[in-house]
Structures are given as structure tokens and as C-alpha cells.
C-alpha positions as CSV (number, residue, x, y, z in Angstrom):
1,M,-37.2,-22.2,17.8
2,T,-34.2,-20.9,16.8
3,M,-33.5,-18.4,13.8
4,A,-30.6,-18.9,11.2
5,P,-28.5,-15.6,11.3
6,T,-29.4,-12.8,9.2
7,T,-26.8,-11.8,6.4
8,T,-26.6,-8.4,8.0
9,A,-25.8,-10.6,11.6
10,L,-23.4,-12.3,9.6
11,A,-21.4,-9.2,8.2
12,N,-22.1,-7.6,11.8
13,D,-20.0,-10.6,13.2
14,R,-17.2,-10.1,10.7
15,L,-17.0,-6.5,11.3
16,D,-16.6,-7.4,15.1
17,R,-13.8,-9.6,14.5
18,L,-11.6,-6.7,12.9
19,S,-9.3,-5.0,15.4
20,D,-9.8,-0.9,15.6
21,Y,-7.9,0.5,12.3
22,P,-4.6,1.8,13.4
23,F,-5.1,5.5,13.7
24,T,-8.3,5.1,16.2
25,R,-5.9,2.9,18.6
26,L,-3.3,5.7,18.0
27,A,-6.3,8.4,19.2
28,S,-7.2,6.4,22.2
29,L,-3.3,5.9,23.0
30,L,-3.0,9.8,23.0
31,S,-6.0,10.7,24.3
32,G,-5.7,13.0,27.4
33,I,-1.9,13.6,26.8
34,T,-1.0,17.3,25.7
35,P,2.2,18.0,24.5
36,R,4.7,20.6,25.9
37,A,3.0,24.1,25.3
38,N,6.2,25.6,23.7
39,V,6.4,22.8,20.8
40,E,4.9,22.6,17.8
41,P,2.8,19.3,16.6
42,T,4.4,17.6,13.9
43,V,2.4,14.7,12.9
44,M,4.9,12.0,11.5
45,S,2.3,8.9,11.6
46,I,0.4,9.3,8.4
47,G,1.9,8.7,5.1
48,E,0.4,11.6,3.6
49,P,3.1,13.8,1.5
50,Q,3.5,17.8,2.4
51,H,5.2,18.6,-0.5
52,Q,2.7,21.1,-2.8
53,P,1.3,18.8,-5.8
54,P,1.9,19.5,-9.2
55,A,0.8,22.8,-10.7
56,L,-0.7,21.1,-13.7
57,I,-3.7,19.3,-11.6
58,D,-5.4,22.7,-10.7
59,E,-4.6,23.9,-14.8
60,V,-6.3,20.7,-16.1
61,L,-9.0,20.7,-13.8
62,R,-9.8,24.2,-15.0
63,A,-9.5,23.4,-18.7
64,N,-11.8,20.4,-18.1
65,A,-14.4,22.2,-15.5
66,H,-17.1,21.7,-18.0
67,L,-17.0,17.8,-17.3
68,W,-17.9,17.9,-14.0
69,G,-21.7,17.5,-15.2
70,K,-21.4,14.2,-16.5
71,Y,-21.5,10.7,-15.5
72,P,-17.8,9.6,-15.6
73,P,-17.5,5.5,-17.5
74,V,-16.1,2.9,-14.7
75,A,-13.5,1.9,-17.2
76,G,-12.4,5.4,-17.2
77,T,-11.6,7.5,-20.8
78,P,-9.7,5.8,-23.9
79,E,-7.1,9.1,-23.2
80,W,-6.7,8.0,-19.3
81,R,-6.0,4.5,-20.5
82,A,-3.5,5.0,-22.6
83,A,-1.6,7.6,-20.4
84,A,-1.6,5.0,-17.5
85,A,-0.5,2.1,-19.9
86,D,1.9,4.0,-21.6
87,W,3.4,5.0,-17.9
88,L,3.9,1.2,-17.1
89,N,5.4,0.8,-20.1
90,R,7.7,3.2,-19.7
91,R,8.5,2.5,-15.8
92,Y,8.5,-1.1,-16.6
93,G,10.0,-1.9,-20.1
94,L,7.2,-4.0,-21.3
95,P,7.6,-5.3,-24.7
96,A,5.4,-3.3,-27.2
97,G,1.8,-4.3,-27.7
98,L,2.1,-6.8,-24.5
99,F,0.0,-4.8,-22.3
100,D,-3.7,-4.0,-23.6
101,P,-5.1,-0.8,-21.9
102,E,-8.5,-2.0,-23.2
103,T,-8.9,-5.1,-21.4
104,S,-5.9,-4.8,-18.5
105,I,-6.5,-1.8,-16.5
106,L,-9.2,0.3,-14.5
107,P,-9.0,4.0,-12.4
108,A,-9.3,3.7,-8.9
109,A,-10.0,6.1,-6.1
110,G,-6.2,5.8,-4.7
111,T,-5.2,1.8,-3.8
112,R,-7.0,1.5,-1.1
113,E,-10.7,0.6,-2.5
114,A,-9.1,-1.4,-5.1
115,L,-7.2,-3.7,-2.6
116,F,-10.2,-3.9,-0.6
117,Q,-12.3,-5.0,-3.6
118,T,-9.8,-7.4,-4.6
119,A,-11.0,-9.6,-1.8
120,L,-14.6,-9.5,-2.9
121,L,-14.0,-10.8,-6.2
122,A,-10.9,-13.2,-5.3
123,V,-12.1,-14.9,-2.1
124,P,-14.6,-17.9,-3.1
125,E,-16.7,-19.7,0.1
126,R,-14.5,-22.4,-0.1
127,K,-11.3,-23.1,-1.7
128,N,-10.4,-27.2,-2.2
129,G,-13.1,-27.8,0.6
130,Q,-11.8,-25.3,3.2
131,I,-12.2,-21.8,4.4
132,P,-10.0,-19.7,1.9
133,A,-6.6,-18.4,3.2
134,V,-5.9,-14.7,2.8
135,L,-2.0,-14.3,2.8
136,M,-0.3,-10.6,4.0
137,P,3.0,-9.7,5.2
138,N,3.2,-8.7,8.7
139,P,3.8,-5.9,9.5
140,F,1.0,-5.1,7.0
141,Y,-1.3,-2.5,5.9
142,A,-4.8,-3.0,7.4
143,V,-7.1,-2.5,4.5
144,Y,-5.5,-6.1,3.8
145,E,-6.8,-7.8,6.9
146,G,-10.4,-6.1,6.7
147,A,-10.7,-6.7,2.9
148,G,-9.7,-10.6,3.7
149,L,-12.3,-11.0,6.8
150,L,-15.2,-9.0,5.7
151,A,-14.8,-11.6,2.2
152,G,-15.3,-14.4,4.3
153,G,-11.6,-15.2,4.2
154,E,-9.1,-16.2,6.9
155,P,-6.5,-13.7,7.1
156,V,-2.8,-15.1,7.7
157,F,0.2,-13.1,8.8
158,L,3.6,-14.0,6.9
159,P,6.2,-12.9,9.0
160,A,8.2,-10.0,7.6
161,T,11.2,-9.1,10.3
162,R,14.5,-8.1,9.7
163,E,15.6,-12.2,9.4
164,T,13.2,-12.6,6.7
165,G,14.7,-9.6,4.8
166,F,11.2,-7.7,5.8
167,L,9.5,-9.9,3.1
168,P,7.7,-12.8,3.8
169,D,9.7,-16.0,3.2
170,L,8.1,-17.7,0.2
171,D,9.5,-20.7,0.7
172,A,8.5,-21.4,4.0
173,L,4.9,-21.4,3.0
174,D,3.0,-25.0,3.8
175,P,1.5,-26.7,0.7
176,E,-1.3,-26.9,2.5
177,L,-1.7,-23.6,2.9
178,L,-1.2,-22.7,-0.4
179,A,-3.7,-25.2,-1.7
180,R,-6.4,-23.4,0.2
181,T,-4.9,-19.9,-0.5
182,A,-7.4,-17.3,-3.0
183,L,-5.5,-14.3,-2.3
184,F,-1.9,-13.2,-1.5
185,Y,-1.4,-9.4,-0.8
186,L,2.3,-8.7,-1.4
187,C,3.7,-4.9,-0.8
188,T,6.7,-4.1,-2.2
189,P,8.5,-1.6,-1.8
190,A,7.4,-2.6,2.1
191,N,5.2,-0.8,4.4
192,P,6.6,0.3,6.6
193,Q,9.9,-1.6,6.3
194,G,11.1,-0.1,2.7
195,A,12.3,-3.5,1.6
196,A,11.8,-4.2,-2.3
197,A,11.3,-7.6,-4.1
198,D,14.0,-8.5,-6.8
199,A,13.0,-10.4,-9.8
200,A,13.6,-13.7,-8.4
201,Y,11.7,-13.3,-5.2
202,L,8.8,-12.1,-7.8
203,T,9.6,-15.2,-10.0
204,R,8.8,-17.1,-7.2
205,A,5.5,-15.3,-6.1
206,I,4.0,-15.8,-9.7
207,T,5.1,-19.2,-9.9
208,L,3.1,-20.2,-6.5
209,A,0.2,-18.4,-7.8
210,R,-0.4,-19.9,-11.0
211,R,0.3,-23.7,-8.9
212,Y,-1.9,-22.9,-6.7
213,N,-4.3,-21.0,-8.3
214,F,-4.8,-18.0,-6.3
215,V,-4.6,-14.2,-6.8
216,L,-1.1,-12.6,-6.2
217,A,-2.1,-8.9,-5.5
218,V,1.1,-6.8,-5.8
219,D,0.5,-3.1,-3.9
220,E,3.1,-1.1,-5.8
221,C,2.1,2.0,-4.4
222,Y,5.5,3.3,-3.3
223,A,7.6,2.3,-6.4
224,E,8.2,5.7,-7.5
225,I,9.9,7.0,-4.0
226,Y,13.4,4.8,-4.3
227,L,16.7,6.2,-3.5
228,D,19.1,4.6,-5.9
229,T,17.7,1.8,-8.0
230,P,14.3,1.8,-9.2
231,P,12.0,-1.0,-7.6
232,T,11.3,-4.0,-10.2
233,G,7.7,-4.6,-10.6
234,V,5.7,-7.4,-11.0
235,L,4.5,-6.9,-14.7
236,E,8.1,-6.6,-15.8
237,V,8.7,-10.3,-14.1
238,A,5.7,-11.8,-15.6
239,A,6.7,-10.3,-19.1
240,G,9.7,-12.0,-19.1
241,L,8.3,-15.3,-18.0
242,D,7.0,-18.4,-20.2
243,H,3.7,-17.1,-19.8
244,G,1.5,-19.3,-22.6
245,G,-0.1,-15.9,-24.6
246,A,-1.6,-15.1,-20.6
247,P,1.1,-13.1,-19.4
248,W,-0.5,-11.2,-16.1
249,A,-2.4,-14.7,-15.6
250,N,-3.6,-14.5,-11.5
251,L,-1.5,-10.9,-11.4
252,L,-3.2,-7.4,-10.2
253,V,-1.0,-4.7,-9.6
254,F,-1.6,-1.3,-8.0
255,H,-0.4,2.1,-8.3
256,S,-1.8,5.6,-6.9
257,L,-0.8,9.2,-7.6
258,S,-1.0,9.7,-3.6
259,K,2.7,9.3,-3.1
260,R,4.2,9.7,-6.7
261,S,2.6,13.1,-7.1
262,N,1.9,14.1,-3.5
263,A,-1.6,14.1,-4.8
264,A,-3.6,11.9,-1.9
265,G,-6.7,14.5,-2.3
266,L,-6.9,13.6,-6.2
267,R,-7.7,9.7,-4.9
268,S,-6.4,8.8,-8.3
269,G,-4.8,5.3,-9.1
270,F,-5.5,2.1,-10.9
271,V,-5.6,-1.7,-10.9
272,A,-3.8,-3.4,-13.6
273,G,-2.8,-7.1,-14.7
274,D,-5.6,-10.3,-15.3
275,P,-8.2,-9.4,-17.9
276,T,-10.4,-11.8,-16.4
277,L,-9.7,-10.5,-13.2
278,I,-10.2,-6.9,-14.4
279,A,-13.8,-7.8,-16.3
280,K,-14.8,-8.8,-13.1
281,F,-13.9,-5.8,-11.4
282,A,-15.5,-3.6,-14.0
283,R,-18.9,-5.8,-13.1
284,L,-18.1,-5.4,-9.3
285,R,-18.0,-1.7,-9.8
286,S,-20.8,-1.7,-12.0
287,Y,-22.8,-2.2,-8.9
288,S,-20.2,-0.7,-6.1
289,N,-18.7,2.4,-7.1
290,A,-19.2,5.4,-9.0
291,G,-16.4,6.1,-11.9
292,T,-13.7,8.7,-11.3
293,P,-15.3,12.1,-12.3
294,L,-14.1,12.9,-15.7
295,P,-12.0,16.1,-14.8
296,L,-10.4,14.1,-12.4
297,L,-9.2,11.6,-15.2
298,A,-8.0,14.3,-17.1
299,A,-5.6,15.5,-14.3
300,S,-4.8,12.1,-13.6
301,A,-3.6,11.3,-17.0
302,A,-1.6,14.3,-17.3
303,L,0.0,13.4,-14.1
304,W,1.2,9.8,-15.9
305,R,2.5,11.5,-18.6
306,D,4.6,13.9,-16.4
307,E,8.2,12.2,-15.0
308,A,9.5,15.8,-14.0
309,H,7.9,16.0,-11.1
310,V,8.7,12.8,-9.6
311,V,12.1,13.1,-10.6
312,E,12.1,16.5,-8.4
313,N,10.3,14.6,-5.6
314,R,12.5,11.6,-5.2
315,A,15.2,14.4,-4.9
316,A,13.5,15.7,-1.9
317,Y,12.8,12.5,0.0
318,R,16.7,11.5,-0.9
319,A,17.3,15.0,1.3
320,K,14.7,14.0,3.9
321,F,16.7,10.2,4.3
322,D,19.8,12.4,4.4
323,A,18.6,14.7,7.2
324,A,16.8,11.7,9.3
325,E,20.2,9.6,9.1
326,Q,22.5,12.5,10.5
327,A,20.1,13.3,13.2
328,L,19.6,9.4,14.2
329,Q,23.4,8.1,13.7
330,G,22.5,4.9,13.6
331,R,20.2,4.8,16.6
332,Y,17.3,2.5,17.2
333,G,18.5,0.2,14.3
334,Y,18.4,2.6,11.7
335,Y,18.8,1.7,8.2
336,R,18.3,3.6,4.6
337,P,15.3,1.9,3.1
338,A,15.1,0.8,-0.6
339,G,12.2,2.5,-1.3
340,G,9.0,4.3,0.2
341,F,9.1,7.2,2.8
342,F,8.8,5.2,6.3
343,L,11.3,4.6,9.1
344,W,10.8,1.4,10.9
345,L,12.5,2.2,14.0
346,D,13.3,-0.2,17.2
347,V,12.6,1.7,20.5
348,G,12.3,-0.9,22.3
349,D,8.7,-0.5,23.5
350,G,6.7,1.4,20.6
351,E,3.6,2.3,22.4
352,E,5.5,3.8,25.2
353,A,7.7,5.6,22.6
354,T,5.1,6.7,20.9
355,R,3.3,8.6,24.2
356,K,6.8,9.9,25.0
357,L,7.2,11.4,21.8
358,W,4.1,13.2,22.1
359,A,4.3,14.5,25.4
360,E,7.1,15.6,25.6
361,G,8.0,16.7,21.6
362,G,4.7,17.1,20.2
363,I,6.1,14.4,17.3
364,R,3.2,11.8,16.3
365,V,4.1,8.1,15.1
366,L,2.6,5.2,14.9
367,P,3.3,2.0,17.3
368,G,4.7,-0.8,15.2
369,A,2.6,-3.0,16.8
370,Y,-0.6,-1.8,15.3
371,L,0.5,-3.0,12.0
372,T,1.3,-6.3,13.1
373,R,-0.4,-9.4,15.0
374,S,0.9,-11.8,17.2
375,Q,2.3,-15.1,16.0
376,P,0.8,-18.1,17.9
377,G,2.7,-18.5,20.8
378,E,5.1,-15.6,20.3
379,P,5.3,-11.5,21.3
380,N,4.0,-9.3,18.5
381,A,7.0,-8.9,16.2
382,G,6.0,-5.1,15.8
383,A,5.9,-3.8,19.1
384,P,9.3,-2.5,19.7
385,Y,9.0,-0.3,16.9
386,I,7.6,3.0,15.6
387,R,6.7,3.9,11.9
388,V,7.8,7.2,11.1
389,A,6.8,9.1,7.9
390,L,9.4,11.6,6.5
391,V,6.6,13.2,4.9
392,H,7.4,16.9,5.6
393,D,10.1,19.0,4.4
394,T,13.6,18.4,5.5
395,E,14.0,21.3,8.2
396,T,11.0,20.1,9.9
397,I,12.3,16.3,9.6
398,A,16.0,17.1,11.0
399,R,14.5,18.9,13.9
400,A,12.1,16.2,15.0
401,C,14.6,13.5,14.4
402,S,17.3,15.1,16.5
403,A,14.6,15.1,19.1
404,F,14.2,11.3,19.2
405,P,17.4,10.9,21.3
406,R,16.6,13.5,23.7
407,I,13.3,12.3,24.1
408,L,13.4,8.4,24.1
409,G,17.4,8.3,25.0
């Protein structure tokens, strides 16, 4: 007698379909390679800002140390909700009173866990009688793929190459695909290419989400790291559309203090948008998440209220790009991105370049192929690239980027 598969077996089967996480693959690629003894390793593979976090974090944590003994509410505190909502209103010029902090925002441990959980609440068993599709740009943040698969959806990778402006071509989407789409992850500014969607693009994306009734999940965690013009946000675009009293319908947006405030270890961000989806988030978290500790919420609120450290941060990143640009002199298809802090460099063979940079220069980067998937009948579009995170001080960036031509040719 054949036994039906257990839930555990099904979950394990979905896990088995996942590729190894990009940094696991990187560790395997570089295992056994020892950099030259006279070089100090420089880790440029991970987007972990190396700037000193704002001093006010420690100050606020000390002032709220008496709250470590209390369980935090899933919805955060009124003070935190007000601070995060006020920042959204200021940053994106939302009309007064349109955004409701009581129904439209929740704290998150950075953006990763919120982006992952979005698939759990957005992907049904079937969509129009078919396996639900989870759309994402290609290259993509690995969490999008993992979330889509583990929620029972089918990840669909949309080319985001130089030819498409490094964003998915929305006009190329097949109506049959859109009809079974449950969730569309969109990152702007994009990781790793730094392209920022404009108002027309976001209007088109919102229109499709509402026409075909899927969740548009816009990852804006790099929105505060820009060189010239502040990237447009999906909420500011939605606020200007004819929304019939539901401005955030079908929309979720994600922000984090990891990049904005150099506070990756704080693990603090938020998800905001459609009140119906936020209510589902709160219910899901009642079963699956501990809330953000109260002292951390207090520190997070203080950071959302403060802009001075963010202005300094952006100035530091401009200097880093200046240094990288001077060192690379246009090699490897270098361009200055609209936002974020990554270089997306065409070096011919990303894996081989990664090995050489580590062995000869002690410089750790990430092969582009680990952030992309092959299209049917086509080579992996990310294979010629490496992603380089400009997270160190300007002197380190200049030294490392100056070594690229010597090592890679």
C-alpha cells in the first residue's frame, strides 16, 4: 500500500528544490583558496555597511533598558508607528491623513523576514485553477525565490538586463501568466544593478496588480542610498492614482534601517501598505514571530525621526563611487547607478574573476550567476558579472578597485 506523503515530506521536497544560498555557494567556490600572505582580505561580497552606526542608538537603548523584561506587541508601539509613518509621509510627500499608522504598518526584523512571509499570506493553493506564479526580477534577492517556492508557488524569473533598463519589461508579460500571478516582487533601486523605477513604471505595475488581483511587493530597502535624485516610491505613486478610497490596495512596501542607518544588527524595518494585507500579516505573526523588543523599537523610532545621519551617509557613498569610478576608468561596463551601493561589473566570467580576485588580491566579491537563473534555452545572463558592495571606507574602496585591472586585466 502506497502511503500519502506527509506534510513534512512535502516541505522537505520544496526545500530540496531550492538552490544553495548565494553565500553558501560562494564559500564552496572559494574553499581551498588562500589569498596571498601579504594582502589583507577585503569583503565586498555582502551588502553590510561598514560605517559607524549613529550614536543615538546606544543612547536610546540605555534610556529604555528597563523595557527588556517586557514582551513586545506584534504591532509595535504607538510611538514607533507614528515615527515610521511620519517618515513615510515626509519622504514621499503623502497627502495629510492618507496613511493610517494604526492599520497600514507593522515592524519587521529588517526586510528579509517580512519579504519571506509575504509569500505565505499572498500565495493561495491555486490561482484561476493553476499553480500560482510568483514573479521576480532576474537578477533577484534569493529570499524572493525561497519564499515563492516554500509557499507552494512557481517562481518566474523576469529578465532585468541592460536591454530592459535593469528592470523587468512589464509590457512583455503574458496575460495568461498574469492571470495566475499571486505575487510580484519588485526591488527599486534594484539589487544589484541600482536601477530605480520611475512613476510611469510604478503606475504600470500597480495597474497590473489591481487588474489581475495579485500582491505587488516593492522592496525599497535601498531607497535612501542614492547619488542625485531620491528614487520614486510606490506609495507616492499610488497616492496620486484614482484609488476609490483604497489607495494602498494590492500593495506592500518594505523599508529597513540596515542600509539607511548602517544598523544591520538592529534588525529593524517595516512593512506597510494595504490594510487588509497588514491585518493578515499581524495574524500570521501572532503564530510565527516574536515582536521587536521594546528598546529596539525605541531606537528604531529615533532613527526614523533623524535625517542628519542619513545625509552624511549619502555623502559618504558618493565619495565611494567617485573613488571606484576613478579606479575603474569605465572598465567592465562600469556605470554609476541611480541608487544602492553595488557595482554590477561585466568581467566575462564571474566565477573565474571571483576566484582570481580572492586568490591574488584577497578581495571577496559575489559571482553574478549566483543571483540569476537561466532562461529556457539561454545561458545564465548573470554569469559574466560580479557584484561588488561599496560598503568600506573610501580608501579601502579605492585600493580594492584599483587592483581589479591588475588582477583581471
